[in-house]
N, C-alpha and C positions, 0 to 999 in steps of 0.2 A: 503494501501499499505505500511505502513512503516512499519506493522507486518510482510509484506512477505518480503522486504529488509533484517528483521531484522534473520528471518528464513532462507534464501539465504546464509547469512552470514555465521552463526551459521553452517549451512550444508557445507559450504567451509571450515570453519575451522576446523571442525572435519574431512574434507575428510584428511584436510593436516597435522593433527595431525595422524591420522590413518596409512598416507602413509608412515610418520616419524618413521618406526623402529628400526634406526639404532641407536637413542637416548635411547630405553630402553637397549642395550646392555653397559655393564659396563668392562673395560680393567679386565681380570681375571690372564691373563701372557702374558708379551710382547714375553717371547720367551720363548719356551719351547720345549726340546729336547729329542728324544726316538728314540729304537729301534721296527722294527715289523719283526720280522720271517716270513718270505715269502716260507721256504723251512722244511716243516715239517717230522723227520726222523720216526717220533712213527706209525707205521703201524697201529696200532691197533687204532689211532686215526682217526676223522670224516674227510674225504679229505679235509674240508676247514677250519681246526681248522689249524691257522699257517702257510698258504698254498697258494700259486697261483699256478696253475695247470701248471705241469713244462713244456709245449709247451708255453704258456701265458706267465710264468716265463722269459723263455729264451727270447723270442720274447721281452720282456719288459726292461732286462739287454742288450741285443746284439744293440737294438734301440739307450737306453740311451749311450751307447759305440760308436757305428757308428755316431750318431750325436757328440759328444765330440772329437772325434778323425779326423771329417772332418772340425771342426771348425765352425759346424751350432750350438751349444750352448756353452757358455762360464763354466768354469769350472775352479773350485779352488782348492788349497790343504789345508790342515789341520789347515795352518795359513793363511788360506783364501789370497794365493797369486797365480793371472792369472796364468793357465796352459796354454801351447800349446797344439797346436793337436800332437804334437810330442812327449810330454813332455806323454800325456793321453796315447800314443802307447806305451810308456815304463811302463807301470802301470800293475804290477802282473806278470814282467819277473825278474827271479831273477836268478843270476849266483852265484854260491857258490863252493869253492873248497875244496876239503876232500884230505885226506892221505889214502889209504885203504890197507892192508895187505891183498896179494895173499894167497889162501887156498890151495896152492900145494908147493911143497919143489922147493924153500931155503926160501920160505914164507919173500919174499921181500916183500917194499913197495914200493907203486905210488901211485903221483897223479892221480887226475884224476878232472875235471870241469863238475859238474850238473849244466842244464839249468831248471828251472821249468818254466809253465808257465799260467797265470790264467785260468780257463776253466770256463764255464756259471754255471755252476754246483755248482762252487765255492761260489757265490756269495747265501746267504741263509738270508740276511736281508736286509733291508732299513732303513736307518736314517731317519727323519723327524724333521723339524725345522719349529715351528709353532707358530702363535701368536692365543691365547683363550681369546673368549669374551664369558660373562654369562647373562643373562636374570634375574636377582635374583628373578622377582616375578614368573615366569613358568621354571627357572630352564634350557631353553633352552640354548645349548653355539654351537657358531658360533668356528670354526676352521678354520684358515687360512694359507696354508701351506706354507710357507717363503723360504725352502731349503729342498731338498733331497741328500741323500748319499748313494750310492751301497756299502754295507759291507762284509767283508771277513772276517773268522775266523783264527786267525794265532796262533803258538804257541811260545810262548815264554820263556825260562826256566822253559820248563813242563807246564808251565798256557796257559790257554786258554784265547783269546783277541779278540773284537770286532773292525776292523780296518778301518775306513771310508777312501775310494779309494780315492775319492774327492768329493767336493759339489757342486749342481747345484742350484743357486739362482734364485728363481721367481719372487722376490720382485726386484724393481729397486735400492732400497736404499741400499741393501744386495752386496757385504758383509762390505761394507765402514762402516755401524752403528756397527760393528762386534767389529772392530779395535779399535773403542774410549772406 
């Protein structure tokens, strides 16, 4: 009977130890940020390389913006300040004024206002903020998405830059932890 109790105790211990997979993972990176292309302009590439199929990509981006504009999800700017739904509605609308010269005599100059608005196809990347953990024995990696940002490419002074439009945080402790 004593041996049976010892065997049951060992089996229970083995069961509980095998269930605790979290202990085998070590923190690899508390925060890592990177861009993932979701629209590939290379017609020679396989359709799935750096790409989410057009309608699926547009549905994803529209869904993110609709939820942000309706206040269903909290969104934050680059400095992790909370944006209102009205702030989100203004994202991607740019108004500029230009002086243009007429192409017919007397070639006088006139001012014009140019309004551009964000199109769904302008968003070609998603920026991820993640936490990575690794099991050093098996090299298994766990990734936890902390935040996601739609990214638009912009040209400034002739240089092309990736510009996150806003952040959505999926972890309750963010963005407060980023401000420290």
